FITOR-352430 format. One line per 2 residues: number of its first residue (from 0); for each residue x, y, z of N, C-alpha, C. Coordinates in nm, 2 decimals. Layout:
! FITOR-352430
NUM> X,Y,Z,X,Y,Z,X,Y,Z  ...
This chain:
! FITOR-352430
0> 13.25,17.86,5.74,13.20,17.78,5.86,13.04,17.79,5.85  12.98,17.69,5.91,12.83,17.68,5.91,12.77,17.78,6.00
2> 12.66,17.84,5.95,12.57,17.93,6.03,12.43,17.86,6.03  12.37,17.84,6.14,12.24,17.78,6.15,12.15,17.87,6.24
4> 12.02,17.87,6.21,11.93,17.92,6.31,11.87,17.81,6.39  11.89,17.81,6.52,11.85,17.70,6.60,11.73,17.75,6.69
6> 11.63,17.67,6.69,11.51,17.71,6.77,11.50,17.61,6.89  11.46,17.66,7.01,11.43,17.58,7.12,11.27,17.58,7.13
8> 11.21,17.46,7.13,11.07,17.45,7.13,11.02,17.41,7.27  11.02,17.50,7.37,10.97,17.47,7.50,10.82,17.43,7.50
10> 10.79,17.32,7.57,10.66,17.27,7.58,10.60,17.31,7.72  10.48,17.35,7.72,10.41,17.37,7.85,10.37,17.23,7.90
12> 10.29,17.23,8.01,10.25,17.11,8.08,10.19,17.01,7.99  10.22,16.88,8.01,10.15,16.77,7.95,10.08,16.69,8.06
14> 9.95,16.68,8.06,9.88,16.62,8.17,9.88,16.46,8.14  9.86,16.39,8.25,9.87,16.25,8.25,9.77,16.19,8.14
16> 9.66,16.25,8.12,9.56,16.20,8.03,9.58,16.25,7.89  9.68,16.34,7.86,9.70,16.39,7.73,9.76,16.28,7.64
18> 9.70,16.26,7.52,9.75,16.16,7.43,9.88,16.21,7.36  9.96,16.11,7.32,10.08,16.15,7.24,10.04,16.22,7.11
20> 9.93,16.19,7.05,9.88,16.25,6.93,9.86,16.40,6.95  9.80,16.43,7.07,9.77,16.57,7.10,9.89,16.65,7.12
22> 9.99,16.59,7.18,10.12,16.65,7.21,10.19,16.68,7.07  10.19,16.58,6.98,10.26,16.60,6.85,10.20,16.71,6.78
24> 10.07,16.73,6.79,10.00,16.85,6.72,10.07,16.98,6.78  10.09,16.99,6.91,10.15,17.10,6.96,10.30,17.12,6.91
26> 10.37,17.01,6.91,10.51,17.01,6.86,10.51,17.06,6.71  10.42,17.01,6.63,10.41,17.05,6.49,10.38,17.20,6.48
28> 10.30,17.25,6.57,10.27,17.40,6.57,10.39,17.48,6.59  10.47,17.43,6.69,10.60,17.50,6.72,10.70,17.49,6.60
30> 10.70,17.37,6.54,10.78,17.35,6.42,10.74,17.44,6.31  10.61,17.46,6.28,10.57,17.55,6.18,10.61,17.70,6.21
32> 10.60,17.73,6.34,10.64,17.87,6.38,10.79,17.89,6.36  10.87,17.78,6.39,11.01,17.79,6.37,11.04,17.80,6.22
34> 10.97,17.73,6.14,10.99,17.74,5.99,10.97,17.88,5.94  10.86,17.95,6.00,10.83,18.08,5.96,10.93,18.18,6.00
36> 11.02,18.15,6.09,11.13,18.23,6.14,11.26,18.19,6.08  11.26,18.10,5.99,11.38,18.06,5.92,11.47,17.96,5.99
38> 11.41,17.88,6.09,11.49,17.79,6.16,11.54,17.67,6.08  11.66,17.63,6.11,11.72,17.51,6.04,11.71,17.39,6.13
40> 11.69,17.41,6.26,11.68,17.30,6.36,11.60,17.34,6.47  11.52,17.24,6.52,11.43,17.26,6.64,11.46,17.16,6.75
42> 11.48,17.21,6.87,11.52,17.13,6.98,11.40,17.12,7.08  11.35,17.00,7.11,11.24,16.98,7.20,11.29,16.92,7.33
44> 11.20,16.92,7.43,11.25,16.87,7.57,11.27,16.72,7.58  11.32,16.69,7.70,11.32,16.55,7.75,11.17,16.50,7.76
46> 11.16,16.37,7.74,11.02,16.31,7.75,10.92,16.40,7.70  10.94,16.43,7.57,10.85,16.54,7.51,10.71,16.49,7.48
48> 10.69,16.36,7.47,10.56,16.30,7.43,10.46,16.28,7.54  10.50,16.28,7.66,10.42,16.25,7.77,10.44,16.34,7.89
50> 10.35,16.32,7.99,10.38,16.38,8.12,10.51,16.32,8.18  10.57,16.39,8.28,10.69,16.34,8.34,10.65,16.22,8.43
52> 10.63,16.10,8.37,10.58,15.99,8.45,10.66,15.94,8.56  10.79,15.96,8.57,10.87,15.92,8.69,10.83,15.98,8.82
54> 10.74,16.07,8.82,10.69,16.13,8.95,10.58,16.03,9.01  10.54,15.93,8.93,10.43,15.84,8.98,10.49,15.71,9.02
56> 10.46,15.66,9.13,10.50,15.52,9.17,10.41,15.42,9.11  10.47,15.33,9.03,10.40,15.23,8.96,10.46,15.09,8.99
58> 10.38,14.99,9.00,10.43,14.85,9.02,10.39,14.76,8.90  10.28,14.79,8.84,10.22,14.71,8.73,10.31,14.73,8.60
60> 10.37,14.63,8.55,10.45,14.64,8.44,10.38,14.70,8.31  10.26,14.65,8.29,10.18,14.70,8.18,10.16,14.85,8.19
62> 10.13,14.90,8.31,10.11,15.04,8.33,10.24,15.12,8.30  10.36,15.06,8.35,10.49,15.12,8.32,10.51,15.13,8.17
64> 10.49,15.02,8.10,10.52,15.01,7.96,10.44,15.11,7.88  10.33,15.15,7.92,10.25,15.24,7.85,10.32,15.37,7.82
66> 10.42,15.41,7.90,10.49,15.54,7.89,10.61,15.53,7.80  10.64,15.41,7.74,10.76,15.39,7.66,10.72,15.36,7.52
68> 10.82,15.40,7.43,10.81,15.38,7.29,10.89,15.26,7.25  10.84,15.17,7.17,10.92,15.06,7.12,10.98,15.07,6.99
70> 10.94,15.18,6.92,11.01,15.22,6.79,10.99,15.37,6.77  11.08,15.42,6.69,11.08,15.56,6.66,11.13,15.58,6.52
72> 11.06,15.65,6.43,10.92,15.70,6.46,10.82,15.59,6.47  10.71,15.62,6.53,10.59,15.53,6.54,10.47,15.60,6.49
74> 10.35,15.54,6.50,10.23,15.60,6.44,10.20,15.74,6.50  10.23,15.76,6.63,10.20,15.88,6.69,10.29,15.99,6.65
76> 10.42,15.96,6.63,10.52,16.06,6.60,10.55,16.08,6.45  10.50,15.99,6.36,10.53,16.00,6.22,10.49,16.13,6.16
78> 10.37,16.19,6.20,10.34,16.32,6.15,10.44,16.43,6.18  10.51,16.42,6.29,10.61,16.52,6.33,10.73,16.50,6.23
80> 10.77,16.38,6.21,10.88,16.35,6.12,10.85,16.39,5.98  10.72,16.37,5.93,10.68,16.40,5.80,10.68,16.55,5.78
82> 10.64,16.63,5.88,10.63,16.77,5.87,10.77,16.83,5.87  10.86,16.77,5.95,11.00,16.82,5.96,11.06,16.80,5.82
84> 11.04,16.69,5.76,11.09,16.66,5.62,11.04,16.76,5.52  10.91,16.79,5.53,10.85,16.89,5.44,10.91,17.02,5.45
86> 10.94,17.06,5.58,10.99,17.19,5.61,11.14,17.20,5.60  11.21,17.08,5.58,11.35,17.08,5.57,11.42,17.13,5.70
88> 11.37,17.08,5.81,11.42,17.12,5.94,11.47,17.00,6.02  11.58,17.00,6.07,11.63,16.89,6.16,11.56,16.91,6.30
90> 11.54,16.80,6.37,11.47,16.80,6.50,11.55,16.71,6.60  11.53,16.74,6.72,11.58,16.65,6.83,11.48,16.65,6.94
92> 11.45,16.54,7.00,11.35,16.53,7.11,11.37,16.41,7.20  11.32,16.41,7.32,11.34,16.30,7.41,11.21,16.22,7.43
94> 11.23,16.09,7.47,11.12,16.00,7.50,11.16,15.88,7.58  11.07,15.81,7.64,11.10,15.68,7.70,11.12,15.57,7.60
96> 11.23,15.50,7.61,11.25,15.40,7.51,11.26,15.26,7.57  11.18,15.16,7.52,11.19,15.02,7.55,11.25,14.95,7.43
98> 11.36,14.88,7.46,11.43,14.82,7.35,11.37,14.68,7.32  11.40,14.62,7.20,11.35,14.49,7.17,11.39,14.38,7.27
100> 11.50,14.40,7.34,11.54,14.30,7.44,11.50,14.34,7.58  11.41,14.44,7.59,11.35,14.46,7.72,11.43,14.56,7.82
102> 11.51,14.65,7.76,11.57,14.75,7.84,11.50,14.88,7.83  11.51,14.96,7.93,11.44,15.09,7.94,11.53,15.20,7.96
104> 11.52,15.30,7.87,11.61,15.42,7.88,11.53,15.55,7.86  11.59,15.65,7.91,11.55,15.79,7.89,11.63,15.84,7.77
106> 11.57,15.85,7.66,11.64,15.86,7.53,11.61,15.99,7.45  11.71,16.03,7.37,11.68,16.14,7.28,11.74,16.10,7.14
108> 11.68,16.15,7.03,11.73,16.13,6.90,11.74,16.26,6.83  11.83,16.26,6.73,11.84,16.38,6.64,11.83,16.34,6.50
110> 11.77,16.42,6.42,11.76,16.39,6.28,11.83,16.49,6.19  11.85,16.45,6.06,11.90,16.55,5.97,11.78,16.63,5.91
112> 11.80,16.71,5.81,11.69,16.79,5.76,11.59,16.71,5.67  11.62,16.59,5.65,11.53,16.50,5.57,11.46,16.40,5.67
114> 11.47,16.43,5.80,11.40,16.36,5.90,11.45,16.21,5.92  11.58,16.19,5.88,11.64,16.06,5.91,11.71,16.07,6.04
116> 11.69,15.98,6.13,11.75,15.97,6.26,11.90,15.94,6.24  11.99,16.04,6.28,12.13,16.02,6.26,12.21,16.00,6.39
118> 12.14,16.02,6.51,12.20,16.00,6.63,12.10,15.96,6.74  12.15,15.89,6.84,12.07,15.85,6.95,12.16,15.86,7.08
120> 12.10,15.91,7.19,12.16,15.92,7.32,12.07,15.87,7.42  12.13,15.80,7.52,12.05,15.75,7.64,12.11,15.81,7.77
122> 12.02,15.87,7.84,12.06,15.95,7.96,12.15,15.87,8.06  12.27,15.93,8.09,12.36,15.86,8.18,12.34,15.89,8.32
124> 12.32,16.02,8.36,12.32,16.06,8.50,12.17,16.06,8.54  12.12,15.95,8.59,11.98,15.94,8.64,11.97,15.99,8.78
126> 11.89,16.09,8.80,11.87,16.14,8.94,11.76,16.07,9.01  11.74,16.10,9.14,11.62,16.05,9.21,11.65,15.92,9.28
128> 11.55,15.83,9.28,11.56,15.71,9.37,11.47,15.60,9.30  11.48,15.48,9.36,11.41,15.37,9.29,11.29,15.32,9.37
130> 11.28,15.35,9.50,11.16,15.31,9.58,11.09,15.43,9.64  10.97,15.41,9.68,10.88,15.52,9.73,10.95,15.58,9.85
132> 10.96,15.71,9.85,11.03,15.78,9.96,10.93,15.87,10.03  10.90,15.83,10.16,10.80,15.90,10.23,10.85,16.04,10.28
134> 10.98,16.06,10.27,11.04,16.19,10.32,11.03,16.30,10.21  11.00,16.26,10.09,11.00,16.36,9.98,10.86,16.42,9.96
136> 10.85,16.54,9.92,10.73,16.61,9.89,10.66,16.55,9.77  10.74,16.50,9.68,10.69,16.43,9.56,10.80,16.33,9.52
138> 10.77,16.23,9.44,10.86,16.13,9.40,10.94,16.17,9.27  11.06,16.11,9.26,11.14,16.13,9.14,11.21,16.00,9.11
140> 11.14,15.91,9.04,11.17,15.77,9.03,11.24,15.73,8.90  11.33,15.81,8.85,11.40,15.78,8.73,11.48,15.65,8.75
142> 11.54,15.63,8.87,11.62,15.51,8.89,11.53,15.39,8.90  11.40,15.40,8.91,11.31,15.29,8.91,11.28,15.25,8.77
144> 11.25,15.34,8.68,11.20,15.31,8.55,11.30,15.31,8.44  11.42,15.37,8.46,11.52,15.37,8.36,11.65,15.31,8.40
146> 11.72,15.25,8.31,11.86,15.21,8.33,11.96,15.32,8.29  12.08,15.33,8.35,12.17,15.43,8.30,12.20,15.41,8.15
148> 12.22,15.51,8.08,12.25,15.50,7.93,12.37,15.42,7.90  12.37,15.34,7.79,12.48,15.25,7.76,12.55,15.29,7.63
150> 12.52,15.41,7.58,12.58,15.45,7.45,12.69,15.55,7.47  12.71,15.60,7.59,12.82,15.70,7.62,12.78,15.84,7.56
152> 12.88,15.93,7.56,12.86,16.06,7.51,12.93,16.07,7.37  12.84,16.07,7.27,12.90,16.07,7.13,12.86,16.19,7.06
154> 12.92,16.22,6.95,12.89,16.33,6.86,12.86,16.28,6.72  12.79,16.36,6.65,12.76,16.33,6.51,12.78,16.46,6.42
156> 12.84,16.44,6.31,12.85,16.56,6.21,12.72,16.56,6.14  12.64,16.66,6.17,12.50,16.67,6.12,12.48,16.81,6.06
158> 12.45,16.82,5.93,12.43,16.95,5.87,12.55,17.04,5.88  12.67,16.97,5.88,12.79,17.05,5.88,12.84,17.09,6.02
160> 12.77,17.05,6.12,12.80,17.08,6.26,12.83,16.96,6.34  12.92,16.96,6.43,12.95,16.85,6.52,12.86,16.87,6.64
162> 12.76,16.78,6.65,12.65,16.79,6.75,12.66,16.67,6.85  12.63,16.70,6.98,12.61,16.60,7.08,12.48,16.63,7.16
164> 12.44,16.53,7.23,12.32,16.54,7.31,12.34,16.51,7.46  12.26,16.57,7.54,12.26,16.53,7.68,12.11,16.55,7.73
166> 12.08,16.50,7.84,11.94,16.50,7.89,11.94,16.55,8.04  11.87,16.65,8.07,11.83,16.70,8.20,11.95,16.70,8.30
168> 11.95,16.61,8.39,12.05,16.60,8.50,12.19,16.59,8.44  12.21,16.54,8.32,12.34,16.54,8.26,12.41,16.67,8.26
170> 12.33,16.78,8.25,12.38,16.91,8.23,12.46,16.96,8.36  12.43,16.90,8.47,12.49,16.94,8.60,12.62,16.87,8.62
172> 12.67,16.79,8.53,12.79,16.71,8.55,12.89,16.76,8.44  13.00,16.82,8.48,13.10,16.87,8.39,13.16,16.77,8.30
174> 13.16,16.64,8.35,13.21,16.53,8.26,13.13,16.52,8.13  13.00,16.55,8.14,12.92,16.54,8.02,12.98,16.63,7.91
176> 13.00,16.75,7.94,13.04,16.85,7.84,13.19,16.82,7.80  13.27,16.78,7.90,13.41,16.75,7.86,13.42,16.63,7.77
178> 13.34,16.53,7.79,13.35,16.41,7.70,13.31,16.46,7.56  13.21,16.54,7.55,13.17,16.59,7.42,13.27,16.69,7.36
180> 13.33,16.78,7.45,13.43,16.88,7.41,13.55,16.81,7.35  13.59,16.70,7.41,13.71,16.63,7.36,13.69,16.56,7.22
182> 13.57,16.57,7.17,13.54,16.52,7.04,13.51,16.64,6.94  13.54,16.76,6.99,13.52,16.88,6.91,13.38,16.93,6.90
184> 13.30,16.90,6.99,13.16,16.94,6.98,13.14,17.09,6.96  13.04,17.12,6.88,13.01,17.26,6.85,12.87,17.30,6.89
186> 12.78,17.20,6.91,12.64,17.22,6.96,12.60,17.11,7.05  12.56,17.14,7.17,12.51,17.04,7.26,12.36,17.07,7.28
188> 12.27,16.98,7.26,12.13,17.00,7.28,12.09,16.92,7.41  12.01,16.99,7.49,11.97,16.93,7.62,11.82,16.95,7.64
190> 11.75,16.85,7.65,11.61,16.86,7.70,11.60,16.83,7.84  11.50,16.90,7.91,11.49,16.87,8.05,11.35,16.89,8.10
192> 11.31,16.82,8.21,11.19,16.83,8.29,11.24,16.85,8.43  11.24,16.98,8.48,11.30,17.00,8.61,11.19,17.06,8.70
194> 11.16,17.00,8.82,11.06,17.05,8.91,11.10,17.20,8.95  11.00,17.28,8.97,11.02,17.41,9.02,11.05,17.41,9.17
196> 11.02,17.30,9.24,11.04,17.29,9.38,11.13,17.18,9.41  11.23,17.20,9.49,11.32,17.09,9.54,11.25,17.00,9.64
198> 11.23,16.88,9.61,11.15,16.79,9.70,11.22,16.76,9.83  11.35,16.79,9.83,11.42,16.77,9.96,11.46,16.90,10.03
200> 11.43,17.02,9.97,11.46,17.15,10.02,11.36,17.25,9.97  11.24,17.25,10.02,11.13,17.32,9.96,11.16,17.47,9.97
202> 11.24,17.52,10.06,11.27,17.66,10.07,11.37,17.71,9.97  11.42,17.62,9.88,11.53,17.66,9.79,11.48,17.77,9.70
204> 11.36,17.76,9.64,11.31,17.87,9.56,11.34,17.86,9.41  11.25,17.91,9.33,11.26,17.90,9.18,11.38,17.97,9.13
206> 11.41,18.09,9.19,11.52,18.17,9.14,11.65,18.09,9.15  11.68,18.03,9.26,11.80,17.95,9.27,11.80,17.83,9.17
208> 11.69,17.77,9.16,11.69,17.65,9.07,11.71,17.69,8.92  11.66,17.81,8.88,11.68,17.86,8.75,11.83,17.90,8.73
210> 11.88,17.96,8.84,12.03,18.00,8.84,12.12,17.88,8.82  12.09,17.77,8.89,12.18,17.66,8.88,12.16,17.59,8.74
212> 12.04,17.59,8.68,12.03,17.54,8.55,12.11,17.62,8.45  12.09,17.75,8.46,12.17,17.84,8.37,12.32,17.82,8.39
214> 12.36,17.82,8.51,12.51,17.81,8.55,12.57,17.68,8.48  12.49,17.57,8.49,12.54,17.45,8.44,12.57,17.46,8.29
216> 12.47,17.51,8.22,12.48,17.52,8.07,12.57,17.63,8.02  12.57,17.74,8.09,12.66,17.85,8.05,12.81,17.81,8.07
218> 12.84,17.75,8.19,12.98,17.70,8.21,13.02,17.59,8.12  12.93,17.50,8.09,12.96,17.39,8.00,12.99,17.45,7.86
220> 12.91,17.55,7.82,12.94,17.61,7.69,13.07,17.68,7.68  13.10,17.76,7.78,13.23,17.84,7.79,13.35,17.74,7.80
222> 13.34,17.65,7.89,13.46,17.56,7.91,13.49,17.46,7.80  13.40,17.45,7.70,13.42,17.36,7.59,13.40,17.43,7.46
224> 13.38,17.57,7.46,13.37,17.65,7.34,13.27,17.59,7.24  13.15,17.58,7.29,13.04,17.52,7.22,12.91,17.59,7.24
226> 12.82,17.59,7.14,12.68,17.64,7.17,12.61,17.53,7.25  12.52,17.57,7.34,12.43,17.48,7.41,12.29,17.53,7.40
228> 12.20,17.44,7.37,12.06,17.47,7.36,11.99,17.39,7.46  11.93,17.45,7.57,11.86,17.38,7.68,11.72,17.41,7.67
230> 11.63,17.30,7.66,11.49,17.33,7.64,11.41,17.25,7.74  11.31,17.32,7.80,11.23,17.27,7.91,11.10,17.22,7.87
232> 11.04,17.12,7.95,10.90,17.10,7.96,10.86,17.17,8.09  10.76,17.26,8.08,10.74,17.35,8.19,10.59,17.35,8.23
234> 10.56,17.43,8.33,10.42,17.44,8.37,10.37,17.34,8.48  10.24,17.34,8.51,10.19,17.26,8.61,10.13,17.13,8.56
236> 10.21,17.02,8.57,10.17,16.89,8.53,10.10,16.81,8.64  9.97,16.79,8.63,9.90,16.71,8.73,9.93,16.76,8.87
238> 9.93,16.89,8.89,9.96,16.95,9.02,10.10,16.96,9.06  10.19,16.93,8.97,10.34,16.93,9.00,10.40,17.03,8.91
240> 10.46,17.14,8.96,10.52,17.25,8.88,10.65,17.21,8.82  10.67,17.24,8.69,10.80,17.23,8.63,10.85,17.36,8.58
242> 10.97,17.39,8.60,11.03,17.52,8.57,11.06,17.53,8.42  11.05,17.65,8.36,11.09,17.68,8.22,11.23,17.71,8.21
244> 11.26,17.83,8.17,11.40,17.88,8.16,11.48,17.82,8.05  11.41,17.78,7.94,11.49,17.74,7.82,11.58,17.85,7.77
246> 11.70,17.81,7.73,11.80,17.91,7.69,11.88,17.85,7.57  11.94,17.95,7.49,12.04,17.92,7.39,12.16,18.00,7.43
248> 12.28,17.93,7.45,12.40,17.99,7.50,12.51,17.98,7.39  12.59,18.09,7.38,12.69,18.09,7.28,12.82,18.03,7.34
250> 12.93,18.02,7.26,13.05,17.95,7.31,13.13,18.04,7.41  13.09,18.16,7.43,13.15,18.24,7.54,13.07,18.24,7.67
252> 12.96,18.16,7.67,12.87,18.14,7.78,12.76,18.25,7.80  12.75,18.33,7.70,12.64,18.43,7.70,12.51,18.37,7.65
254> 12.40,18.41,7.72,12.26,18.37,7.68,12.22,18.45,7.56  12.19,18.39,7.45,12.14,18.46,7.33,11.99,18.47,7.32
256> 11.92,18.37,7.38,11.77,18.37,7.38,11.72,18.30,7.51  11.61,18.34,7.56,11.56,18.29,7.68,11.41,18.28,7.68
258> 11.35,18.17,7.72,11.20,18.16,7.73,11.15,18.25,7.85  11.04,18.31,7.84,10.99,18.40,7.94,10.86,18.35,8.00
260> 10.81,18.23,7.95,10.68,18.18,8.00,10.71,18.03,8.05  10.60,17.97,8.10,10.60,17.83,8.13,10.50,17.75,8.04
262> 10.48,17.81,7.92,10.39,17.76,7.82,10.47,17.71,7.70  10.39,17.66,7.60,10.46,17.63,7.47,10.51,17.76,7.42
264> 10.64,17.76,7.39,10.71,17.89,7.35,10.83,17.86,7.27  10.85,17.93,7.17,10.97,17.92,7.08,11.07,18.02,7.11
266> 11.20,17.98,7.12,11.31,18.08,7.13,11.40,18.04,7.01  11.47,18.14,6.96,11.55,18.12,6.84,11.67,18.21,6.84
268> 11.78,18.16,6.78,11.90,18.24,6.77,11.98,18.19,6.65  12.05,18.28,6.59,12.15,18.25,6.49,12.28,18.21,6.55
270> 12.33,18.09,6.51,12.45,18.03,6.57,12.55,18.03,6.46  12.66,18.10,6.47,12.77,18.10,6.38,12.88,18.01,6.44
272> 12.90,17.90,6.39,12.98,17.80,6.45,13.13,17.83,6.44  13.17,17.93,6.36,13.31,17.97,6.35,13.34,18.03,6.49
274> 13.25,18.08,6.57,13.27,18.14,6.70,13.32,18.03,6.80  13.31,17.91,6.77,13.36,17.80,6.85,13.51,17.79,6.84
276> 13.57,17.84,6.73,13.71,17.82,6.71,13.81,17.89,6.80  13.78,18.01,6.84,13.87,18.09,6.92,13.91,18.02,7.05
278> 13.80,17.98,7.13,13.83,17.91,7.25,13.89,17.78,7.24  13.86,17.71,7.13,13.92,17.57,7.11,14.07,17.58,7.07
280> 14.11,17.70,7.02,14.25,17.71,6.98,14.33,17.79,7.08  14.27,17.84,7.19,14.34,17.92,7.28,14.33,17.86,7.42
282> 14.25,17.93,7.51,14.25,17.88,7.65,14.20,17.74,7.67  14.11,17.69,7.58,14.06,17.56,7.59,14.11,17.47,7.47
284> 14.24,17.49,7.44,14.31,17.40,7.35,14.35,17.28,7.43  14.27,17.18,7.43,14.29,17.07,7.52,14.42,17.00,7.50
286> 14.46,16.98,7.37,14.59,16.91,7.34,14.71,16.98,7.41  14.71,17.11,7.41,14.82,17.18,7.47,14.81,17.19,7.62
288> 14.69,17.20,7.68,14.68,17.24,7.82,14.63,17.13,7.91  14.57,17.03,7.87,14.52,16.93,7.96,14.63,16.84,8.02
290> 14.62,16.81,8.15,14.73,16.73,8.22,14.66,16.60,8.27  14.64,16.51,8.17,14.57,16.39,8.21,14.64,16.30,8.31
292> 14.77,16.32,8.33,14.84,16.24,8.43,14.79,16.27,8.57  14.72,16.38,8.59,14.67,16.42,8.72,14.52,16.40,8.74
294> 14.46,16.34,8.64,14.31,16.33,8.64,14.26,16.19,8.67  14.35,16.10,8.72,14.31,15.96,8.75,14.19,15.94,8.83
296> 14.17,16.03,8.93,14.05,16.01,9.02,13.92,16.02,8.94  13.92,16.09,8.83,13.79,16.11,8.75,13.74,15.98,8.70
298> 13.82,15.89,8.67,13.77,15.76,8.62,13.79,15.64,8.71  13.86,15.66,8.82,13.89,15.55,8.92,13.81,15.56,9.04
300> 13.74,15.67,9.06,13.67,15.70,9.19,13.53,15.76,9.17  13.43,15.71,9.24,13.30,15.78,9.23,13.27,15.86,9.35
302> 13.26,15.81,9.47,13.23,15.88,9.59,13.35,15.96,9.64  13.33,16.05,9.73,13.44,16.13,9.79,13.52,16.04,9.89
304> 13.65,16.05,9.88,13.75,15.98,9.97,13.83,16.09,10.04  13.82,16.10,10.17,13.89,16.20,10.24,14.02,16.13,10.30
306> 14.13,16.18,10.27,14.26,16.12,10.31,14.34,16.21,10.40  14.29,16.32,10.45,14.36,16.41,10.53,14.29,16.42,10.67
């Protein structure tokens, strides 16, 4: 069975005026560090190339389009792909995608070790709102700038491992992990940009927010017998704090590596994918134990219906 060294490349804050080229230089520095530690794959955050622009309310379409990529790789990111190919390291990262027919998605891609894109995912569970909200301490306008992903939850056999992707808020929904788990997933990569402060409950506190992030990924790993690598963009972006807490989780739900800063930081762990087998063949042997005749509400109902 395959053993890989997986690195999580947490990024510190990216300010609104920071160019994509300057961010790619930072990403390459983390890639080089990962190579020096023997990494086979590097996982970067959601919207890795820019500041978290959905915090800004924009109406001008040209201003909005500035934050989106129309092709990948492009001139700004080609050096990252070239360096990954030179180092023989697979990468995955997130960005805003504008399609040729004018659709907008929160997207991530994954490459093989020759820097060929082998998979693409578009974020399904978009949080936040679409119009300016005067009741919020800050805006979270993903529903304004992105459409829900249209590709579903897929897996790819990449470098001998069955891999899937999710983005940020997707990690909070067990359906994300189960859809991937039902395809035999062994590695789920998740990039995120999560505010350190809850805009609707400022007293919640960073400790609780980190706990919920960990809980989502650890439970998803355990309940589907898969490794999970969750990687943050962190730090103070244009006066808005993002939490770190990047982690690598094993198929038993234990944290193997954890970021300790809110800066550019590399975490790394050796992942032995044979360790996915035990859970998949015992307590989470889906073929033996799932009772789909009782799960109809999961696909026929969205909101809560109280019938008692």
